[in-house]
C-alpha positions, 0 to 999 in steps of 0.5 A: 507483777514480780519485778519488785523482787519481794519473793511474791507477786504484787498487784500492779495497783499496789506498787509505787512504780509506773508499770504495764503488765501483760499476763499470758492470756493478754499476750495470747489475745494480742497475738504477740510474737516478739517484744516489738509486737507491744511497741505501741501498747504502752504510753511513752514506750517504743519497743522497736528494733533498729532494723539495720540487722535483724534482732537488734533492740533500740528500745525507748522509754520516756524519751530515752533510747539509743540508735545503734547496732554497735554491741558495745553500746549499752541500752537505756532500757534493760531487758531481763529474761527469767531474772537474767540481764541480756548483756547486748542489744543483739538477739533481743527482738526475735520471735518469742513464745511460751511466756507467762508474762511481760512487765514494762517498767517506766522510769529509772529502775537502777535500785533493783536492776542496776545499770542501763535501765535509765529509761526503764526495764522490760521483764519477761517470764517464761512458764515454769514446769507444772506439777499438774499435767498441762499441754498446749499447741498453736499453729498460725499462718499470716501474710507473707506466708509466715507459718508458725507452730509451737507446743508445750507439755509439762507435768510431774515426773515424781509427784510433788518432787520433780516436774518437767517441761518441753516447749518448742517453736518453729516458724518459716517466713517466705518474706513479706516484702517484694524486691523489685531488683529481682522480683523475688519475695524478701524477708525470708526467715526460719526460727527454731527455739527449744526450751526444756526445763525441770523443777525440783521441790523439797516440801513447801520451802524449797523450789529450784527451776532449771531452764535451758533454751536453744535458738537458731535463726537464719534468713535474709538481711535487712529490707533497706530502703534508700530515699535517694531512689525510693519515696518514704510513703511506700514499701518499695524495695530494690536492692542487689544484695539480699544479705543474710542473718544467722544467729545461734544462742544457748542459755541456761538459768537456775533459779532457787527459792528457799523459804526461811523463818528469818523475817518469814522471808525467802532467799532467792538465787538466780544463776544465768549463762548465755552464749550468742553468736550472729553473722549478718550481711546487709545492703546498707546503701539500699539501692540496685547498685553495689555502693555499700555492703556491710558484714557484721559478726558477733560472739558473746558470752555472759555469766551472772549471779544474783543472790537476794533476800526478801522478808518482813520485820514488823512494819518493815519489808526488806529486800537486799542482794548481791549481783555479779555479771561478766561478759566477753564480747568479740565483734568484727565488721567489713564494709565493701564499698563502691563496687568492692573497689575499697574494702575496710574492716575493723572491730575488737574485743571487750571484757566486762565485769560488774559487781553490785550490792543493793538494799531496799526497805518499805516502812509501813509507819502508819496504816495509810503511809509507807516510806520507801528507801533504798540504795545500790552501789555498782562497780564496773570495769571494761577492757578493750582491744580495738581495730579502727576500720581500715584495710585488713583491720579484722578477719570476720571468720576468726574475729581476730583484729589488728589492734591499734587501741588498747585500754581499760577503765572502771566506773563506780556509781551509787543509785539511791531511791526515796519515796512515799506512798499514801493509801487513803483506802484499799482502792487508791494509791498516791506515790512520789519518788526520787531516784538516780540512774546510770548508763554505763560508760564504755568504748566504741568497737566500731571506730571509723576514724584513726584520728578519733579515739574510740573512748572511753566515754563516761557514764550517763547520769539521770536524776528522776522525780515522779508523782503518780496515782492509781485508782481502782473502781471495782474491776475498772482502774485508772493510773496517772503519772508525771515525771521530771528527769535531768540527764547529765553527760548524755551519751550519744552516738553521732551518725554523720555521712563520712568517707566510709559511708557513715561515721559513728562517733560516741561522746558525752555530748550534753545535759538535757531535761525530759519531762512528761505525763502518762495515763492508762486505764481499763474500764468495764462499760458492760460486764462483757465490754471493756474499754482500755486506753493509754496516753503519754506526752514527753517534752525534752530539751538540751540544757548544756551542749559540749559537742557539735551535735549538728555537724556544722563545725561550731557549738552554738544555739543550733545545737541546743535547739535540736530535738532529742532523737527517738523522742515522740511527743505524743503517744496514745491509743484506745481499744475495745474488747467484747465477749459474747457467750454462745450457749452450748456453742461456746463463746466469741471475743472481738477486739479492736485497738487503735494507737498513735505515735508522733514523729521522732528525730532519728539522728542527733543532727535531726536530718534522719527521722521516724514518721508518725504512725497510726496503728489499727489492729483487730481480731476475732476469736471463737472459743469452743464450749469445752475451752479446749480449742479456739480459732482466731483471725487477726490483723495488725497494722490494718492501715498499712502504715509505713514505718522504719527501724531507723533513718541514717543519712549516707554520703552522696557517693553511696546512692546520690542526694538523699541517700539513706539507710532506712530499714522497713518494718512490715506493713499490713499483716493478716493471719489466722491461728488455731490453738489447743489446750489440754 
């Protein structure tokens, strides 16, 4: 793994953090298309999209997550691509490819990654240009007639000096769902991603990797089901307005690594720029009538730079750095209500600047003991201009709004970390740590009530205590962890039915405690038969409540007894992988995985909920003896479980009793893939 930022890769078994890492081969074996494909594969982790609009990440780790498509709301789980932080949740859960690895870190990661990683961090790495020629290509087709082709070619332009890479991805999905309203397929999507890259080397001590990415996605809006007219346990869909989704992004990342004699270390600089624009329209009411259609436009630009040094001085390893991030965000939405008899719009702009400085040291003060100490200081400022939802509040095409709220605020934070590692032998590690994390304060760009200010709400603070052990048994391994987290000023988005369909108020509502345990392992039953397993348990409860979370007009024991949203008490699963050599014919690999996730409340008042799910996946792959091509058949969600991205109650006027905004996820998917390697 690379998330420790030490200038070199480390084994998962050697780092004092709960992390699950997927390499390129593992991602291929799981037929991962996007981060949501890994949503059930890690204990106490949910990598789900909210579903209201395609692409929005509402990730949850160890019971800490969000329920929002408001782009100004910061996550509890940060997503990083090739070293840069994705500043908004939009455009995260889209198809991906050409990945070298994905690391899912559980627990606060504020020391090295800054703010908005109180639940954890997801670190993605795309492949770098290679100084030896390499190429691959894939083509697949699956249920819903989703056709996908991708290819990558890389190699030297000047030996040992300059290398290049070009990776291209295209998919065309005819739609997995069937819309009863018109009998047509629903869920159409077309995705194009292009990634050129260059690498420059200056001997053994200098390397610069220049990555560029362009993406273009368009298709239908969200497959919304309303439980006022359709049952929960079906994939039935009947909406009069198909909506649409259009997103375009461009990003450039320059990573420079220079080996230096000082501390036998490495200086790393990562500069990143990302521009993202999207237009979305969704049938919010999820019925064949025109009660509530929503239109949402986003324009975002971000620029960041991280300069760091990692080296070793005697028995002390040091990592230190400076971080800068700036973001310009514009958002506007329109709600066409009750057959277009009432149309309101609103939104606003947010300018953000973040600075950080951090240092971490690992002191190996004995052969078997290491003391971990570090800290990070962050400063952040946000300035907003907001228009409350009302008639003629914003122009969606220009993203210009009739502002009625102007404000700015800044927040400071210090993120310490103290830990101890004990390694009684090369195969065993025991660790314990304390750390603090912060989720950014901010403003609500989707303000629905003129009488309720859109902020500022304060930052959320988390103190985390964790102990764990990692044990290697030859090629097998078992990792265990237990944690106790105390949150202060819990930042929640309260979703309640209102005159505009749904009212969303963001406040620091309460203090809470979350604690739990998790285990994951891999065991070689035979040299060619591997059993993998994972288990997670989380328990959360409110301590002090300062807001009427239940919506009954008073703050009392009812609020304190509510369950925390998106917290699934139990997650577990097991899988078997069997490899069989076929002599001169090649080899075959069979894989089967079963995973379970408990039900979770979706809304803070616990009216909306996400059902429990049992996922059964399987695959069979034939590898040619030359290893240059393979043919696979795979299946996801073989039990055809019905799951939702969210479950937000709506006012009765927008569909009747039980009206809800409940976007569906795909059910059973069966596909085949052909891959070439050169």
